[in-house]
C-alpha positions as CSV (number, residue, x, y, z in Angstrom):
1,M,92.9,96.4,130.9
2,L,94.7,96.5,127.4
3,S,98.3,96.8,127.8
4,I,100.8,98.4,124.9
5,K,103.5,96.6,123.7
6,P,106.0,97.8,121.0
7,I,106.0,94.7,118.9
8,I,104.2,94.1,116.0
9,L,103.6,90.8,113.4
10,V,100.7,90.3,111.1
11,P,99.5,86.6,110.6
12,F,96.8,85.9,108.0
13,A,96.1,82.5,106.4
14,L,97.7,82.2,102.8
15,A,94.5,80.4,102.3
16,L,92.4,83.5,102.3
17,L,94.5,85.4,99.5
18,G,92.2,84.0,97.0
19,S,92.5,85.9,93.7
20,V,95.7,87.9,94.0
21,P,97.5,86.2,90.7
22,A,97.8,89.5,89.0
23,L,100.3,90.4,92.2
24,A,101.5,87.0,93.7
25,S,103.2,84.8,91.3
26,L,101.8,81.2,90.8
27,P,104.7,78.3,90.3
28,V,102.9,75.6,92.4
29,S,100.4,73.6,91.0
30,V,98.1,71.0,92.5
31,D,96.3,68.7,90.2
32,G,97.0,71.2,87.4
33,E,95.6,74.0,89.2
34,A,97.9,76.9,90.3
35,L,98.3,78.3,93.9
36,P,98.8,81.7,95.3
37,T,102.4,82.1,96.2
38,L,104.1,85.5,97.9
39,A,108.0,84.2,97.7
40,P,108.4,86.5,94.7
41,I,107.5,89.6,96.8
42,V,109.1,88.4,100.0
43,E,112.2,87.6,97.6
44,R,112.3,91.3,96.6
45,T,111.7,93.0,100.5
46,R,113.9,90.4,102.8
47,P,117.1,91.6,102.0
48,A,116.1,95.4,102.8
49,V,114.4,94.2,106.2
50,V,117.6,94.4,108.5
51,N,117.8,93.0,112.6
52,I,119.3,95.5,114.9
53,A,120.8,95.0,118.2
54,T,122.0,97.5,120.9
55,K,123.9,98.0,124.0
56,G,123.7,100.5,126.4
57,H,124.4,101.4,130.0
58,I,122.7,103.2,132.6
59,K,123.7,104.7,135.8
60,T,122.9,103.3,139.2
61,Q,123.4,104.0,142.7
62,N,124.8,101.8,145.6
63,N,121.8,103.0,148.0
64,P,118.9,105.6,147.3
65,L,119.3,106.8,150.4
66,L,122.7,108.2,149.6
67,N,120.6,110.6,147.4
68,D,118.7,112.1,150.1
69,P,120.3,115.2,151.9
70,F,119.2,114.2,155.4
71,F,120.8,110.7,155.2
72,K,123.5,111.5,153.2
73,R,125.4,113.3,155.8
74,F,125.5,110.0,157.8
75,F,127.1,108.0,155.0
76,E,130.0,110.3,153.8
77,G,132.9,108.4,152.4
78,F,130.9,104.9,152.5
79,G,131.3,104.6,148.5
80,N,128.0,106.6,147.0
81,V,129.7,105.8,143.7
82,P,127.4,105.5,140.6
83,Q,127.1,102.5,139.1
84,H,126.6,101.1,135.3
85,R,123.9,98.3,134.7
86,E,124.3,97.1,130.5
87,T,121.2,97.1,128.8
88,R,120.7,95.3,125.7
89,S,117.4,95.3,123.2
90,L,116.5,93.7,119.7
91,G,114.7,95.2,116.8
92,S,114.3,95.2,113.4
93,G,115.0,98.5,110.3
94,V,114.3,98.8,107.1
95,V,116.4,100.1,104.1
96,I,115.2,103.2,102.8
97,N,118.0,104.7,100.4
98,A,120.6,101.7,99.7
99,K,122.8,104.5,98.0
100,K,123.2,107.1,101.2
101,G,122.9,104.0,103.7
102,F,119.7,104.7,105.3
103,I,118.0,102.6,107.2
104,V,114.5,103.6,109.4
105,T,113.4,101.9,112.7
106,N,111.8,102.9,116.0
107,H,112.9,105.4,118.3
108,H,112.6,102.9,121.1
109,V,114.3,100.4,119.5
110,V,117.8,102.6,119.6
111,E,116.8,104.6,122.6
112,G,119.5,105.2,125.1
113,A,121.9,102.6,123.0
114,D,126.0,103.3,123.0
115,E,126.3,100.7,120.5
116,I,124.0,99.7,117.3
117,E,124.9,96.5,115.5
118,V,123.0,95.9,112.0
119,T,122.6,92.1,110.8
120,F,121.2,91.8,107.2
121,D,119.2,88.9,105.5
122,D,123.0,87.2,104.3
123,G,124.1,87.4,107.7
124,K,126.7,90.1,107.3
125,Q,126.9,92.8,110.4
126,F,128.0,96.6,110.4
127,E,128.1,99.2,113.4
128,A,125.2,101.9,112.7
129,E,125.3,105.7,113.3
130,L,122.3,107.5,114.6
131,V,121.4,110.0,112.3
132,G,118.8,111.4,114.5
133,S,115.5,110.2,115.7
134,D,111.5,111.0,117.0
135,P,110.4,110.4,120.5
136,D,107.1,111.7,119.6
137,A,106.4,110.1,116.5
138,D,108.7,106.9,117.3
139,V,111.1,107.0,114.4
140,A,115.0,106.9,114.0
141,L,117.0,106.8,111.4
142,L,120.7,105.0,111.2
143,K,123.4,105.0,108.7
144,V,125.6,102.5,107.9
145,D,128.7,102.2,105.6
146,A,127.7,99.4,103.4
147,K,127.7,98.5,99.4
148,N,125.2,96.6,97.5
149,M,122.2,97.2,100.0
150,T,118.7,96.8,98.9
151,E,116.2,99.1,99.9
152,I,112.3,99.1,99.7
153,P,110.6,101.1,97.7
154,M,107.8,103.6,99.6
155,A,104.3,103.2,98.5
156,N,101.6,106.4,99.1
157,S,100.1,105.1,102.4
158,D,97.1,107.7,102.1
159,A,96.0,105.4,99.3
160,L,95.4,102.5,101.3
161,R,92.1,100.7,101.7
162,V,90.8,98.9,104.4
163,G,90.8,95.3,103.4
164,D,93.9,95.7,101.4
165,F,96.7,92.6,101.8
166,A,99.7,93.6,103.7
167,V,102.9,91.3,104.6
168,A,105.1,92.0,107.3
169,I,108.7,91.6,107.7
170,G,110.5,91.4,111.0
171,N,113.1,89.9,113.4
172,P,110.6,88.3,116.4
173,F,112.4,86.8,119.6
174,G,115.9,87.3,117.7
175,L,115.1,84.3,115.4
176,G,115.8,85.9,112.1
177,Q,114.1,87.0,109.2
178,T,110.5,86.1,109.7
179,V,107.5,86.8,107.1
180,T,103.9,86.8,107.9
181,S,101.0,88.0,106.2
182,G,97.1,89.8,106.8
183,I,95.2,92.7,106.1
184,I,95.0,96.3,106.6
185,S,92.2,96.6,109.4
186,A,91.5,100.2,109.9
187,L,93.2,103.0,108.9
188,G,93.9,106.6,110.8
189,R,94.0,104.6,114.3
190,T,94.6,107.7,116.8
191,G,94.0,108.6,121.0
192,L,95.7,105.2,121.6
193,G,98.5,106.8,123.8
194,I,101.1,104.8,122.5
195,E,103.1,107.8,120.6
196,G,102.8,111.6,121.1
197,Y,101.6,111.8,117.3
198,E,99.6,109.1,116.1
199,D,97.9,108.5,112.8
200,F,98.3,104.4,113.0
201,I,97.7,101.7,110.6
202,Q,95.9,98.8,112.2
203,T,96.1,95.3,111.2
204,D,95.7,92.1,112.5
205,A,98.9,91.3,114.6
206,S,100.6,88.4,116.7
207,I,102.9,88.6,119.6
208,N,106.8,88.7,118.6
209,P,109.1,91.3,120.8
210,G,111.5,92.0,118.2
211,N,109.4,93.1,115.1
212,S,109.4,96.9,116.0
213,G,111.0,98.9,113.2
214,G,109.9,96.2,110.5
215,A,108.5,96.7,107.4
216,L,105.0,96.4,106.4
217,V,104.8,95.9,102.8
218,N,101.8,95.6,100.0
219,L,101.6,92.8,97.7
220,K,103.7,95.2,95.3
221,G,106.6,94.9,97.4
222,E,106.2,98.4,98.3
223,L,106.9,99.7,102.2
224,I,103.4,100.9,103.4
225,G,104.4,101.5,107.1
226,I,106.8,100.9,109.9
227,N,105.6,98.3,112.6
228,T,105.4,99.8,115.6
229,A,103.0,98.2,118.5
230,I,100.2,95.6,119.4
231,I,97.5,95.8,122.0
232,A,97.7,92.7,124.5
233,A,94.2,92.4,126.5
234,G,95.4,91.7,129.9
235,G,99.1,90.8,129.2
236,Q,98.0,88.0,127.1
237,G,98.6,86.7,124.1
238,N,97.9,88.1,120.4
239,V,94.0,89.6,119.8
240,G,94.8,90.6,116.4
241,I,95.5,94.2,116.7
242,G,98.6,95.8,115.6
243,F,99.5,99.1,114.8
244,A,102.1,100.6,111.9
245,I,103.5,103.9,111.2
246,P,102.5,105.0,107.9
247,I,105.2,105.6,105.6
248,N,103.6,109.1,104.3
249,M,104.5,110.4,107.7
250,V,107.5,108.5,108.2
251,R,108.7,110.2,105.2
252,Q,108.3,113.6,106.5
253,I,110.0,113.0,109.7
254,V,113.0,111.1,107.8
255,D,113.4,114.4,105.9
256,Q,113.9,116.4,108.9
257,L,116.1,114.0,110.8
258,I,118.5,113.8,107.7
259,E,118.4,117.8,107.5
260,Y,118.8,118.5,111.1
261,G,119.1,115.4,113.2
262,E,115.9,115.9,115.0
263,V,112.2,116.9,114.2
264,R,111.6,120.6,114.3
265,R,107.8,121.0,114.9
266,G,106.1,124.3,114.8
267,M,103.2,125.7,116.8
268,L,99.8,126.9,115.6
269,G,98.9,128.0,119.5
270,V,95.4,126.9,120.1
271,I,93.5,124.7,122.7
272,M,91.1,122.4,121.0
273,Q,88.8,119.3,121.7
274,N,86.1,117.1,119.3
275,L,83.2,118.5,118.3
276,T,80.4,116.4,120.1
277,P,76.8,115.9,119.3
278,E,76.3,117.9,121.9
279,L,78.5,120.7,121.1
280,A,77.2,120.7,117.8
281,K,73.6,121.4,118.8
282,A,74.5,124.1,121.4
283,F,76.4,125.6,118.0
284,G,73.9,125.3,115.9
285,L,75.5,122.9,113.5
286,D,74.8,119.8,111.4
287,L,77.9,118.6,111.9
288,H,79.2,114.8,112.9
289,Q,83.0,115.4,112.9
290,G,85.2,118.2,113.3
291,V,87.7,120.4,116.1
292,V,86.4,123.3,117.8
293,I,88.7,125.9,119.2
294,S,88.3,126.4,123.0
295,K,91.2,128.8,123.3
296,V,93.8,130.8,121.3
297,I,97.4,131.5,122.7
298,E,98.2,135.1,122.7
299,K,100.9,136.0,120.2
300,S,100.7,132.9,118.6
301,A,100.3,131.8,114.8
302,A,96.8,131.1,115.3
303,E,95.8,134.6,116.9
304,E,98.0,136.3,114.0
305,A,95.8,134.1,111.6
306,G,92.2,135.2,112.9
307,L,91.6,132.3,114.7
308,E,89.0,132.7,117.5
309,A,87.6,130.6,120.4
310,G,84.6,128.6,119.1
311,D,85.6,128.2,115.8
312,V,85.1,124.8,114.3
313,V,87.9,124.0,112.1
314,I,86.5,121.2,109.5
315,A,89.4,121.1,107.2
316,I,93.5,122.0,106.8
317,N,95.1,122.5,103.5
318,G,92.2,121.1,101.7
319,E,92.2,118.1,104.1
320,V,89.4,117.2,106.1
321,I,89.9,117.3,109.5
322,K,88.2,114.9,112.0
323,S,89.1,114.8,115.4
324,A,91.7,117.0,117.7
325,S,93.9,114.1,117.2
326,A,94.2,114.4,113.4
327,M,94.4,118.4,113.7
328,R,97.4,117.9,116.0
329,N,98.9,115.4,113.6
330,A,98.2,118.1,110.7
331,V,100.2,120.8,112.6
332,G,103.0,118.5,114.1
333,M,104.2,117.6,110.4
334,L,104.7,121.3,109.2
335,R,108.1,123.0,109.7
336,V,108.0,126.4,111.1
337,G,107.3,129.3,108.6
338,E,105.2,126.8,106.6
339,K,101.4,128.1,105.8
340,M,98.3,126.2,106.5
341,K,94.9,127.1,105.2
342,I,92.7,126.4,107.8
343,E,88.7,126.3,106.7
344,V,86.4,127.0,109.9
345,I,82.8,127.5,110.5
346,R,82.2,130.8,112.5
347,D,78.4,131.6,113.2
348,N,77.1,129.0,110.5
349,K,79.6,130.4,107.9
350,R,82.7,129.1,106.4
351,K,85.8,131.0,106.6
352,I,89.6,130.1,105.4
353,L,91.8,131.5,107.3
354,T,95.7,131.2,106.5
355,A,98.4,130.8,109.5
356,V,102.4,131.0,109.0
357,I,103.2,128.3,111.7
358,K,105.7,129.6,114.6
359,T,108.2,128.6,116.3
360,P,106.9,126.7,119.5
361,I,106.1,128.4,123.0
362,E,108.0,126.2,125.5
363,E,106.0,125.8,128.6
364,V,106.9,122.2,129.8
365,V,110.1,120.7,129.6
366,E,111.2,116.9,130.5
367,G,114.1,116.8,132.9
368,K,116.2,114.7,130.6
369,K,116.6,117.5,128.2
370,V,118.0,119.5,130.7
371,H,120.0,117.6,133.0
372,E,120.6,113.9,133.1
373,R,119.8,113.5,136.7
374,L,116.6,115.5,136.3
375,A,115.5,112.5,134.1
376,G,111.8,111.5,134.9
377,A,110.7,114.7,136.1
378,T,108.1,117.1,134.2
379,I,108.5,120.9,134.5
380,E,106.6,123.4,133.8
381,E,106.0,127.4,133.4
382,S,103.1,128.3,135.4
383,K,101.2,131.9,135.7
384,D,99.5,133.3,138.9
385,N,97.9,136.6,138.9
386,G,100.7,137.6,136.2
387,D,103.7,136.1,138.1
388,V,105.5,133.4,136.2
389,Y,106.8,130.4,138.3
390,L,108.2,126.6,137.7
391,V,106.9,124.0,138.8
392,V,107.5,120.1,139.3
393,T,104.3,118.8,137.6
394,E,105.5,114.8,137.5
395,V,107.9,112.9,139.1
396,E,108.6,109.0,138.3
397,Q,109.5,107.0,140.8
398,G,112.4,105.5,140.9
399,S,114.3,107.7,138.3
400,P,117.1,110.0,138.8
401,A,114.7,112.8,139.4
402,W,113.1,110.7,142.3
403,N,116.2,109.7,143.5
404,S,117.5,113.2,143.6
405,S,114.5,114.3,145.9
406,L,112.4,115.8,143.3
407,R,108.8,115.5,144.5
408,E,105.4,116.2,142.2
409,G,104.4,119.9,143.3
410,D,107.7,121.4,144.1
411,I,108.2,124.9,143.2
412,I,111.5,125.8,141.8
413,L,112.7,128.9,143.6
414,S,116.5,129.0,142.2
415,V,119.2,127.2,140.9
416,N,122.5,127.7,141.8
417,R,121.6,130.7,144.1
418,R,120.1,132.9,140.9
419,T,116.6,133.1,140.6
420,V,114.7,131.4,137.7
421,R,111.0,132.0,137.0
422,T,110.6,130.6,133.2
423,L,112.3,127.7,131.5
424,D,114.4,129.5,129.5
425,E,116.1,130.7,132.6
426,F,116.2,127.6,134.1
427,K,117.9,125.5,131.3
428,Q,120.5,128.3,130.9
429,V,121.7,128.1,134.7
430,V,121.6,124.2,134.9
431,G,123.1,123.5,131.3
432,N,123.4,119.7,130.0
433,N,126.8,119.0,131.9
434,D,128.1,117.1,135.1
435,R,128.2,120.0,137.4
436,Q,126.6,120.1,141.0
437,I,123.0,121.4,140.6
438,L,121.9,123.2,143.7
439,L,118.0,123.7,144.1
440,N,116.0,125.7,146.2
441,I,112.5,124.4,146.5
442,Q,109.5,125.3,148.1
443,R,107.4,122.3,149.2
444,G,104.2,123.4,150.9
445,R,104.5,126.0,153.5
446,S,108.6,124.7,153.9
447,A,111.3,125.4,151.8
448,L,114.7,123.2,151.3
449,F,117.6,122.9,149.3
450,I,118.5,119.7,147.3
451,L,121.8,119.4,145.8
452,I,122.4,117.3,142.8
453,Q,125.6,115.5,141.8
């Protein structure tokens, strides 16, 4: 079994660098022959890579039984007082704008942090402010008030090629700045289940906790990616497979984080799947890649653009689309109101349709976005013969929602004695505050009230 861990470092034998004298300096000589070195590149980029230390607190309960309405009445007055446990995290970050003090890192490095401390290569430390983060792409933006910062210029990650050399800089095990080198092993890796939006640079990588959020640079000293994850087979050590978020994707996300403090993704409104050889044959197409539209959502941008079930998407805005993951990324990087030209094949004829991205129609919500005591639950808006209702589709065991007695399959009938049928109604009644929540739940053939405090 493969395990995904949010850490990365990229090792490679320097001796394999061979012929890179145009990019690497050659000040060292042995028997009159110059040897390649990455030292000049590292000296330029290291000051822009920082160490990040966070401190946070999570609530715990004295006894989970005290959250169960049945047991709670037996233990009234026995001190069901929420406790706090301190959490700490280490990671890395990269200065992308020295003038404004912007530092980019991974969302998982700063998630849940109450305090964020940034340490520069020269040992200076600063408190950082979280400008915003995007959990779906695992990108976060910090801001520090510091002078004379060094930034790393950004490259065009779309121009990368498999086999290009790369240098990784980060903070493994909290040791401080560490530099390794490697190559680009693959591009456009998706479908790994690491993040919601994936278009990873794959590189040979070692297991070094603390490298998350660090820099992956080319031999010109330009930033090409943000180190994010590795694959470790059976929980063992490095197997030479690590991943970084391409800097072009990071740049698009950062622009929105600066403007809004969050990423406001639009919605096309389709259900899609990869074009398999069997589907291509059934459609009479001589294609080996593409995306089949299996359903078009009513009143969506896709419907207004004229997309139909059975259309095969082959390009978006002139870029070839090879898979459903690639199409999801292309749509996810667009803002509400932006136009996208979609090239499709319908009845063996090519058509170009124009869609205007719309605000997402929310049908699923994570409980933590509604109330902290609902964290760990996923609530979905469902339909049955025209009736709309809310169902709990997932509850993480041990989470606040689980401790509040919510279970998968529960149907939410009312909140605080008010009937709710849609997510909008649910969020409006609950709100993100400290008031108690009284849920009327249908569970199987029975019904019960759950009091969440």
